[in-house]
C-alpha positions, -999 to 999 in steps of 0.1 A, spaced: -2 -1 2 24 24 11 46 16 -23 18 24 -45 13 57 -22 49 68 -30 45 55 -70 16 74 -73 29 108 -54 53 106 -75 37 105 -105 15 128 -98 37 153 -92 59 145 -122 28 151 -144 16 178 -125 45 200 -118 35 231 -141 49 270 -146 19 292 -133 36 329 -145 73 333 -161 81 336 -120 67 310 -105 67 271 -104 46 247 -87 57 212 -80 62 179 -65 77 148 -52 89 122 -31 117 130 -2 136 101 21 145 110 56 182 95 65 170 105 102 136 88 103 143 59 78 108 67 59 93 84 25 78 112 20 56 131 0 67 169 -8 53 200 -23 73 229 -35 70 263 -50 99 286 -64 89 330 -68 112 347 -85 118 380 -76 146 388 -99 168 371 -125 192 363 -100 170 358 -68 141 334 -57 124 326 -28 115 283 -25 90 270 6 79 233 5 62 213 24 69 176 31 45 149 51 61 121 64 48 85 56 52 68 96 23 51 101 16 32 131 -7 65 140 19 85 137 15 121 119 51 142 109 56 170 84 77 203 80 80 230 64 113 244 45 115 279 34 149 287 15 165 320 -7 186 312 -36 205 329 -62 209 319 -96 251 316 -113 244 315 -151 268 306 -176 251 305 -214 230 271 -208 242 267 -171 223 271 -145 232 272 -106 218 278 -73 
């Protein structure tokens, strides 16, 4: 059951990742926690303030089970370095 749920979440995140505007992107994915050794479902968004500065946030719901609920919320700042077709942040 858990494997099926993770696979469906991954496929949904891949299929429904979309660019709503030039500066806003939404997506999802699957996360793995090394400390808790569990799989999580992730939803993330990135907003481009300028060509070089972006802000991002993500929410992860960990599939812990046994009546235990675990989640995390993260916020990040990105400075984008570009060189031709190469992009790093």
